[in-house]
Backbone as a ProteinNet text record, in pm:
[ID]
protein_1_A
[PRIMARY]
XXXXXXXXXXXXXXXXXXXXXXXXXXXXXXXXXXXXXXXXXXXXXXXXXXXXXXXXXXXXXXXXXXXXXXXXXXXXXXXXXXXXXXXXXXXXXXXXXXXXXXXXXXXXXXXXXXXXXXXXXXXXXXXXXXXXXXXXXXXXXXXXXXXXXXXXXXXXXXXXXXXXXXXXXXXXXXXXXXXXXXXXXXXXXXXXXXXXXXXXXXXXXXXXXXXXX
[TERTIARY]
83.3	0	87	190.3	281.9	349.9	381.1	445.4	350.8	222.6	126.3	111.5	113.5	103	223.8	342.6	463.4	456.1	404	393	296.6	184.8	90.6	151.4	231.4	298.3	395.2	469.4	562.7	489.1	375.1	297.4	244.4	201.9	154.5	266.7	388.8	501.8	533.8	523.4	548.5	442.9	316.8	213	233.8	295	317.3	435.9	518.6	634.4	588.3	658.4	618.3	636.8	534.3	540.1	624.4	701.1	781.5	692	692.4	605.6	650.4	555.6	595.9	658	750.3	824.1	732.7	743.3	662.9	755.7	714.8	799.7	815.5	710.4	721.7	826.2	831.3	933.4	1072.2	1085.2	1214.9	1259.2	1162	1196.9	1235.5	1171.8	1205.6	1346.4	1393	1526	1635.4	1597	1698.8	1767.9	1897.6	1965.5	1904	1899.4	1836.1	1915.3	1843.5	1907	1961	2090	2149.9	2202.3	2209.6	2261.2	2165.3	2177.9	2100.4	2144.4	2053	2094.9	2163.5	2256.5	2333.7	2248.4	2144.4	2058.2	1985.6	1941.3	1873.6	1970.9	2093.8	2191.8	2230.5	2244.9	2277.7	2164.8	2040.5	1926.4	1924.3	1955.8	1956.9	2062.6	2180.9	2286.8	2245	2184.1	2137.5	2028.6	1938.2	1833.8	1895.3	1995.4	2058.7	2129.2	2201.7	2271.6	2172	2065.6	1965.1	1894	1870.2	1806.4	1892.3	2021	2112.4	2122.9	2138.4	2148.5	2019.6	1905.4	1779.4	1758.3	1802.6	1788.7	1879.3	2000.2	2091.4	2034.8	1985.8	1927.3	1805.7	1723.8	1607.3	1645	1746.3	1788.2	1856.2	1925.3	1990.5	1889.8	1775.3	1671.4	1560	1589.9	1487.8	1444.8	1535	1499.7	1383.5	1382.6	1273.1	1184	1149.6	1075.9	936.6	901.8	768.3	718.3	605.7	549.3	642.8	707.7	798.8	916.7	969.7	1082.5	1041	923.1	874.8	856.1	798.1	779.9	914.9	1011.1	1144	1208.7	1196.9	1256.3	1187.8	1055.7	983.4	1018.9	1026.5	1063.2	1206.1	1296.2	1435.2	1446.2	1372.1	1373.8	1316.4	1211.3	1150.6	1249.8	1320.1	1417.6	1536.7	1576.8	1687.4	1652.1	1535.2	1491.2	1474.6	1416	1396.8	1530.5	1628.3	1760.2	1825.6	1817.7	1877.7	1805.7	1673.7	1598.3	1622.5	1645.9	1675.3	1809.2	1907.5	2038.1	2031.3	1952	1942.5	1838.8	1753.8	1653.3	1532.3	1505.9	1391.8	1266.8	1280.5	1162.9	1100.1	967.1	898.3	915.8	913	927	983.4	1057.7	1115.2	1047.7	947.2	881.2	806.4	733.9	659.7	751.6	862.1	958.2	1019.9	1043.2	1099.5	1003.8	875.9	776.8	762	758.4	747.7	869.4	987.1	1108.8	1102.3	1054.6	1044.5	946.9	833.4	734.4	790.2	849.1	906.1	1021.4	1102.1	1214.8	1166.7	1061.1	1007.2	958.8	891	845.8	965	1066.9	1185.5	1260.5	1267.2	1335.5	1261.2	1129.3	1050.3	1074.8	1074.7	1099.4	1239.3	1338.7	1474.9	1491	1430.8	1438.8	1372.6	1257.6	1189.7	1277.5	1345	1433.3	1549.3	1608	1718.7	1671.3	1557.1	1505.2	1467.7	1410	1372.6	1496.5	1597.5	1721	1788.1	1785.4	1843	1768	1635.7	1557.5	1589	1603.2	1637.7	1775.5	1869.5	2004.9	2007.5	1929.8	1928.1	1859.6	1749.8	1678.3	1756.9	1833.7	1907.6	2053.5	2087.9	2227.6	2290.8	2217.9	2281.5	2303.8	2219.1	2228.5	2303.5	2414.6	2496.9	2428.9	2352.3	2286.1	2180.6	2100.6	1996.4	2057.2	2165.6	2231.6	2287.9	2340.4	2392.9	2284.4	2167.2	2053.9	2010	2003	1964.6	2063.9	2193.4	2294.5	2286.4	2255.8	2241.8	2122.4	2011.7	1892.9	1925	2001.4	2039.2	2123.6	2217.3	2303.3	2220.3	2126.6	2038.8	1955.7	1906.7	1828.1	1909.8	2036	2122.6	2147.4	2169.7	2189.2	2061.9	1949.2	1821.4	1800.4	1867.9	1852	1931.6	2033.1	2120.7	2044	1972.8	1898.3	1792.2	1705	1605.5	1666.7	1781	1845.4	1891.6	1951.5	1992.5	1871.4	1763.8	1643.3	1580.2	1586.3	1534.7	1615.4	1746.5	1831.2	1799.8	1783.6	1751.2	1617.1	1517.5	1387.4	1391.6	1464.3	1474.5	1547	1655.1	1728.1	1640.6	1561.4	1473.4	1367.5	1310	1208.2	1269.1	1389.1	1454.6	1489.6	1537.7	1582.3	1478.8	1353.5	1251.9	1223.4	1219.2	1187.8	1300.2	1425.1	1537.8	1546.9	1507.3	1507.9	1408.6	1289.9	1191.7	1241.7	1310.4	1367.7	1474.1	1552.7	1656	1593.7	1486.8	1418.6	1357	1299.4	1243	1351.3	1468	1579.4	1625.8	1631.1	1670.9	1573.1	1442.9	1343.4	1354.5	1379.4	1393.2	1512.9	1625.1	1744.5	1723.7	1657.1	1631.3	1538.5	1437.3	1345.8	1413.8	1500.1	1571.7	1669.8	1729.3	1820.3	1748.3	1629.4	1551.9	1506.9	1471.6	1428.1	1542	1662	1776.5	1807.8	1799.1	1826.6	1722.7	1594.9	1489.1	1508.3	1546.9	1571.9	1688.4	1790.9	1906.9	1867.7	1784.9	1742.3	1653	1566.5	1483.4	1567.1	1672.4	1760.9	1829.7	1870.1	1932.6	1833.3	1708.5	1606.6	1580.9	1582	1560.9	1674.6	1796.1	1909.7	1899.3	1851.3	1837.4	1727.5	1625.3	1514.1	1544	1650.4	1681.4	1719.4	1675.8	1711.6	1861.7	1916.4	2059.3	2088.1	2192	2233	2295.7	2240.6	2290.1	2430	2509.7	2649.8	2660	2727	2741.8	2843.9	2803.4	2900	3020	3135.8	3257	3278.9	3303.6	3325.2	3463.5	3468.2	3598.6	3688.6	3814.4	3910.5	3915.5	3889.3	3901.8	3786.7	3669.8	3555.1	3562.5
-121.1	0	126.6	123.5	238.4	257.6	144.6	154.2	217	179.6	240	388.6	428.5	570.7	646.2	585.8	651.5	665.2	563.1	570.9	682.3	693.8	801	937.4	947.9	1075.5	1111.2	1009.5	1035.7	1079.1	1017.6	1056.8	1198.8	1235.8	1372.8	1473.2	1438.4	1529.3	1544.9	1432.8	1443.2	1529.9	1518.6	1602	1749.3	1779.8	1918.4	1980.4	1898.6	1954.1	2034.6	2144	2226	2148.4	2151.6	2083.6	2164.2	2092.6	2159.2	2198.4	2325.5	2373.4	2317.9	2267.5	2214.3	2322.9	2280.8	2374	2433.9	2563.3	2635.3	2690.5	2675.1	2721.9	2872.9	2945.3	3091.3	3132.9	3060.7	3091.5	3063.7	2959.3	2927.4	3036.8	3088.6	3195.9	3322.2	3346.9	3465.9	3456.6	3333.2	3316.9	3319.4	3319.5	3321.8	3458	3461	3590.8	3676.3	3807.1	3894.2	3895.2	3921.5	3933.5	4075	4090.1	4223.9	4273.3	4188.2	4228.4	4182.1	4246	4205.9	4065.7	3969.5	3833	3825.9	3730.6	3717.9	3684.1	3603	3568.5	3691.1	3778.6	3901	3994.3	4004.8	4090.8	4036	3903.9	3844.5	3867.5	3851.1	3878.2	4024.2	4114	4256.9	4288.6	4229.1	4253.5	4203.4	4085.6	4033.8	4122.7	4171.7	4262.7	4390.5	4442.6	4566.1	4542.5	4430.8	4399.6	4383.5	4307.2	4288.4	4418.8	4501.3	4629.9	4721.9	4725.1	4810.3	4761.1	4628.8	4573.8	4597.7	4575.5	4599.2	4745.3	4832.3	4976.3	5019.2	4966.2	5000	4950.3	4824.8	4772.4	4851.7	4894.2	4973.4	5110.2	5173	5305.9	5300.1	5188.5	5175.5	5164.2	5107.9	5093.4	5195.6	5306.1	5407	5477.3	5476.6	5542.1	5470.2	5337	5258.4	5205.3	5293.9	5251.5	5203.2	5087.8	5034.9	4992.3	4924.8	4883.3	4788	4698.4	4603.6	4674.4	4775.8	4850.9	4926.6	4986.3	5060.3	4966.8	4850	4752.3	4706.3	4685.1	4642.8	4746.4	4872.6	4979.3	4988.4	4978.8	4987.7	4871.5	4750.9	4635	4649.2	4697.5	4715.7	4818	4927.2	5029.2	4972.9	4892.7	4833.8	4742.2	4657.7	4569	4647.2	4751.8	4833.6	4899.5	4957.6	5023.3	4920.6	4805.4	4702.1	4652.3	4635.7	4591.6	4692.2	4820.2	4923.6	4930.9	4925.3	4930.8	4806.8	4692.7	4572.3	4585	4641	4659.1	4757.3	4861.7	4962.7	4928.3	4828.7	4789.6	4879.9	4952.9	5044.5	4981.1	4870.2	4803.2	4718.5	4719.4	4653.5	4502.7	4442.4	4297.1	4264	4154.4	4110.7	3983.2	3935.9	3812.3	3830.9	3941.5	3966.1	3979.5	4052.1	4065.8	3931.1	3847.8	3715.9	3628.9	3630.2	3550.3	3602.4	3735	3792.5	3755.7	3753.6	3717	3572.8	3483.9	3342.4	3325	3395.3	3383	3435.9	3557	3613.8	3529.7	3475.9	3393.3	3264.3	3205.9	3083.2	3108.1	3221.4	3255.4	3274.3	3348.3	3370.4	3241.7	3151.4	3023.8	2940.6	2942.7	2867.7	2922.9	3057.1	3118.5	3084.7	3090.2	3058.8	2914	2822.5	2680.2	2654.9	2718.7	2703.5	2755.3	2868.1	2923.4	2829.2	2770.7	2677.1	2554.2	2498.9	2381.2	2413.7	2531.4	2571.9	2590	2653.5	2670.7	2537.8	2447.2	2314.9	2240.6	2254.1	2187.2	2245	2377.3	2440.2	2393.9	2390.3	2347.7	2202.8	2116.9	1975.6	1955.6	2031.2	2015.4	2073.5	2178.1	2241.7	2204.6	2087.1	2043.9	2036.7	1984.5	1984.2	2124.6	2217.5	2354.8	2437.8	2491.2	2564.8	2687.8	2758.2	2881	2850.4	2748.6	2713	2666.4	2589.7	2544.3	2662	2762.5	2881.1	2958.8	2968.8	3037.8	2963.5	2831.8	2753.1	2766.8	2767.9	2786.5	2922.9	3026.5	3161.2	3168.9	3105	3104.7	3032.7	2923.9	2852.7	2939.9	3013.5	3101.6	3210.7	3267.8	3370	3311	3189.1	3124.4	3100.2	3060.1	3037.5	3168.5	3276.2	3406.9	3450.4	3418.5	3453.9	3378.9	3268.2	3190.9	3249.9	3331.7	3381.5	3474.3	3572.3	3666.2	3599.6	3516.7	3448.1	3357	3294.6	3209.9	3293.2	3410.1	3499.2	3547.9	3578	3625.2	3515.3	3391.5	3279.4	3262.4	3272.7	3261.2	3373.1	3494.9	3608.1	3587	3536.2	3513.5	3407.9	3299.1	3193.6	3244.4	3319.6	3374.7	3470.5	3550.3	3644.9	3571.6	3467.3	3391.2	3323.5	3267.6	3199.2	3297.3	3415.5	3511	3612.9	3598.1	3699	3707.9	3595	3597	3662.9	3627.1	3690	3838.3	3874.4	4016.4	4093.7	4036.7	4102.9	4114.5	4011.1	4017.3	4125.6	4141	4245.2	4384.7	4403.7	4533.2	4564.3	4462	4482.6	4520.6	4459.2	4493.8	4636.6	4676.8	4813.8	4914.6	4886.4	4977.9	4984.4	4868.9	4867.2	4948.1	4932.2	5009	5157.7	5191.1	5333.6	5391.9	5315.1	5363.4	5381.6	5285.6	5299.1	5414.3	5437.9	5551.5	5684.1	5694.1	5818	5835.8	5723.7	5732.7	5780.2	5723.9	5768.3	5915.2	5959.6	6099.9	6190.6	6146.1	6226.4	6234.5	6122	6124.1	6215.5	6215.3	6302.1	6449.1	6481.4	6620.3	6662.6	6571.3	6605	6626.5	6546.7	6567.2	6702.8	6742.1	6873.9	6985.3	6967.3	7068.7	7077.3	6963.6	6964.1	7036.4	7016.3	7086.1	7236.6	7276.2	7419.2	7481.4	7403.3	7455.7	7458.4	7394	7394.9	7536.7	7580.1	7715.8	7727	7833.6	7857.9	7905.3	7857.1	7902.3	8039.9	8134.5	8271.6	8279.4	8347	8359	8454.8	8411	8493	8603.1	8728.6	8837	8826.4	8851.6	8842.3	8971	8958.3	9075.6	9133.8	9265.4	9331.6	9299.7	9293.7	9260.5	9368.9	9494.1	9599.5	9608.2	9544	9553.6	9453.8
0	0	0	80.8	84.9	-49.5	-116.3	-247.1	-348.1	-344.6	-436.2	-411.1	-284.2	-253.2	-305	-291.5	-343.9	-495.4	-563.8	-708.9	-749.8	-675.9	-707.8	-682	-576.2	-549.1	-661.7	-711.8	-821.2	-947.1	-974.8	-1091.6	-1077.6	-955.4	-934.6	-956	-911.9	-931.3	-1079.5	-1154.6	-1297.8	-1366.9	-1319.1	-1378.8	-1348.5	-1232.7	-1195.5	-1267.5	-1332.1	-1401.7	-1522.8	-1552.7	-1668.4	-1799.1	-1879.6	-2008.1	-2106.9	-2186.8	-2289.4	-2405.6	-2438.8	-2544.6	-2678.8	-2758.5	-2889	-2974.8	-3058.6	-3142.9	-3248.3	-3261.7	-3359.7	-3467.6	-3592.7	-3702	-3699.2	-3654.7	-3647.4	-3544.8	-3430.4	-3330.5	-3385.5	-3466.8	-3525.3	-3620.8	-3699.4	-3791.7	-3717	-3601.5	-3525.3	-3467.7	-3441.2	-3383.5	-3488.3	-3615.5	-3719	-3721.5	-3757.5	-3765.7	-3874.9	-3857.2	-3957.2	-4087.3	-4196.4	-4328.3	-4340.3	-4308.7	-4301.3	-4435.1	-4536	-4667.4	-4776.6	-4889.8	-5006.1	-5048.7	-5059.4	-5092.7	-5228.1	-5239	-5362.7	-5483.2	-5464.7	-5577.2	-5630.8	-5541.5	-5585.6	-5657.7	-5606.1	-5672.1	-5809.4	-5820.9	-5950.5	-6050.2	-6005.4	-6093.4	-6136	-6043.2	-6075.8	-6181.2	-6168	-6266	-6404.2	-6410.9	-6539.5	-6598	-6515	-6564.9	-6619.8	-6551.6	-6599	-6732.3	-6742.9	-6868.2	-6982.6	-6959.5	-7064	-7097.6	-6995.8	-7020.6	-7104.9	-7075.1	-7153.1	-7296.9	-7314.5	-7450.3	-7528.8	-7465.6	-7534	-7568.1	-7478.8	-7504.8	-7619.8	-7623.7	-7734.1	-7867	-7866.9	-7990.3	-8035.7	-7942.6	-7979.8	-8032.3	-7972.9	-8019.2	-8154.6	-8182	-8312.8	-8425.7	-8395.8	-8497.9	-8481.4	-8413.8	-8388.5	-8516.9	-8619.4	-8745.4	-8813.1	-8803.8	-8860.7	-8748.5	-8655.4	-8536.9	-8574.5	-8519.7	-8534.5	-8396.6	-8393.5	-8265.1	-8191.2	-8263.6	-8200.7	-8135.5	-8203.5	-8147.5	-8022.4	-8025.5	-7908.2	-7789	-7813.3	-7705.7	-7652.2	-7740.8	-7698.9	-7607.7	-7645.5	-7564.3	-7428.9	-7427.1	-7300.1	-7207.5	-7262.2	-7180.1	-7128.4	-7213.6	-7172.3	-7059.1	-7071.1	-6965.5	-6835.8	-6847.4	-6728	-6655.3	-6730.8	-6668.1	-6612.1	-6681.1	-6632	-6499	-6491.4	-6367.5	-6255.4	-6288.4	-6186.2	-6132.3	-6220.3	-6174.7	-6081.9	-6117.1	-6031.7	-5897.5	-5899.3	-5774	-5687.9	-5751	-5673.1	-5603.1	-5669.1	-5605.8	-5489.4	-5504.9	-5399.4	-5293.3	-5320.1	-5222	-5219.1	-5327.2	-5329.9	-5390.2	-5461.4	-5515.7	-5405.2	-5399	-5287.5	-5290.6	-5408.3	-5419.7	-5557.1	-5563.9	-5691.2	-5741.9	-5669.9	-5710.3	-5841.9	-5854.7	-5977.7	-6098.6	-6082.4	-6192.6	-6227.8	-6125.1	-6152.5	-6232.4	-6195.5	-6268.8	-6412.1	-6428.7	-6563.5	-6647.7	-6585.3	-6657.8	-6706	-6621.5	-6660.4	-6776.6	-6772.2	-6879.2	-7011.4	-7008.4	-7130.3	-7182.3	-7091.2	-7133	-7198.2	-7144.3	-7203.6	-7345.9	-7367.4	-7502.9	-7596	-7548	-7630.2	-7661.6	-7565.7	-7589.3	-7693.4	-7685	-7784.3	-7923.9	-7937.4	-8068.4	-8117.7	-8029.4	-8069.5	-8112	-8038	-8074	-8208.7	-8231.3	-8360.5	-8473.7	-8450.9	-8554.7	-8583.9	-8479.7	-8500.8	-8577.9	-8540	-8609.4	-8753.6	-8773.9	-8909.9	-8996.5	-8939.8	-9015.5	-9046.7	-8949.9	-8975.3	-9083.6	-9085.2	-9189.3	-9326.3	-9334	-9462.5	-9508.9	-9415	-9451.4	-9497.8	-9432.1	-9470.3	-9605.3	-9626.8	-9754.2	-9870.3	-9845.7	-9954.7	-9955.7	-9900.8	-9896.8	-10035.1	-10137.5	-10270.3	-10325	-10282.1	-10330.5	-10226.2	-10262.3	-10167.4	-10112.9	-10197.2	-10153	-10047.3	-10070.2	-9974	-9842.6	-9851.9	-9729.3	-9651.6	-9724.4	-9657	-9585.5	-9648.7	-9585.3	-9458.9	-9469.1	-9353	-9239.5	-9271	-9167.5	-9102.5	-9184.2	-9128.9	-9033.7	-9070.8	-8984.2	-8853.4	-8861.2	-8739.3	-8646.7	-8706	-8626	-8558.5	-8634.1	-8576.7	-8463.6	-8481.7	-8376.3	-8250.8	-8269.6	-8153.2	-8078.8	-8154.4	-8090.6	-8016.7	-8076.3	-8013.2	-7882	-7862.8	-7739.6	-7623.1	-7651.2	-7544.5	-7450.2	-7507.8	-7424.2	-7338.5	-7397.3	-7314.6	-7208.6	-7240.5	-7139.8	-7020.8	-7048.6	-6939.9	-6860.7	-6932.4	-6864.8	-6779	-6826.7	-6748.8	-6619.5	-6630.3	-6510.4	-6411.9	-6464.3	-6376.9	-6307.2	-6379.9	-6319.5	-6210.6	-6236.5	-6135.1	-6010.9	-6031.4	-5917.2	-5836.7	-5906.6	-5836.1	-5754.5	-5811.4	-5738.5	-5616.2	-5632.9	-5521.2	-5408.9	-5445.7	-5344.2	-5302.3	-5346.4	-5316.3	-5166.6	-5096.5	-4953.3	-4874.4	-4904.3	-4835.2	-4867.9	-4989.7	-5025.8	-4940.4	-4917.7	-4832.1	-4688.8	-4639.5	-4504.7	-4496	-4601.3	-4601.1	-4602.2	-4681.8	-4683.7	-4547.2	-4483.2	-4349.6	-4250.6	-4262.5	-4173.6	-4198.9	-4326.2	-4358.3	-4299.7	-4312.9	-4256.5	-4104.4	-4042.9	-3897	-3852.2	-3924.3	-3888.5	-3911.8	-4021.7	-4048.9	-3943.5	-3902.2	-3799.2	-3665.4	-3627.4	-3500.4	-3504.9	-3623.8	-3636.5	-3621	-3681.5	-3665.9	-3522	-3456	-3316.8	-3226.7	-3249.1	-3168.8	-3194.1	-3319.8	-3350.5	-3286.8	-3289	-3227.2	-3076	-3014.3	-2870.3	-2836	-2919.5	-2895.1	-2906.5	-3007	-3022.6	-2906.5	-2857.8	-2743.2	-2617.4	-2600.6	-2485.8	-2492.9	-2614.2	-2628.8	-2597.4	-2641.5	-2612	-2461.4	-2393.6	-2249.1	-2177.9	-2228.2	-2166.8	-2188	-2306.7	-2332.3	-2246.6	-2212.2	-2132.2	-1982.9	-1941	-1798.1	-1753.3	-1634	-1587	-1562.8	-1611.7	-1596.7	-1454.2	-1398.4	-1265.1	-1277	-1198.7	-1208	-1152	-1222.6	-1180.9	-1062.9	-958.5	-838	-862.9	-833.7	-857.7	-762.2	-812.6	-735.7	-657.5	-524.7	-442	-464.6	-454	-469.2	-351.6	-375.4	-271.9	-163.3	-198.6	-101.7	-5.3	-38.9	49.4	160.8
[MASK]
+++++++++++++++++++++++++++++++++++++++++++++++++++++++++++++++++++++++++++++++++++++++++++++++++++++++++++++++++++++++++++++++++++++++++++++++++++++++++++++++++++++++++++++++++++++++++++++++++++++++++++++++++++++

């Protein structure tokens, strides 16, 4: 009987022990170190956007004399990517996820067009093998198709990098805002302390008595 009572006492003591709280993923994220720098994937995507924007802008300006709707669209897209790349490097764009998704979609379209051009050129070259002129035309189309694949491939890489680094980019922007807010708060507190010192009553200077008195 005494043994049963001791066992019940031990069970009561175990029930009184504090339970370990189950692990929460949000608590784990809060314990992670802050993202103090712009993530490398976001910076790499920004550099690719800037390069593609500059190249597209140069190509559009070179053909500005024969400007058509395609040239205007090319220039506008190039300017958009150029601005997005610069804002991503400086951290002024709110999010890079949308630009990353748009890059992947545009790159997929460009890759499809480039692959079709390469296959079409290869077919022309194969069909016109006995004829040197036709084979030359087919080879030229293939070369143009291969060149057309370079830009979309770079854009696809930029889009994937942006999508991968979008979450860390948001964490970095949040850290920047937090640091800027704390800096303004410290500056405001310092200015208020200076104002308080200026408002304190000055101690009147005691007149010095003459030695002869």
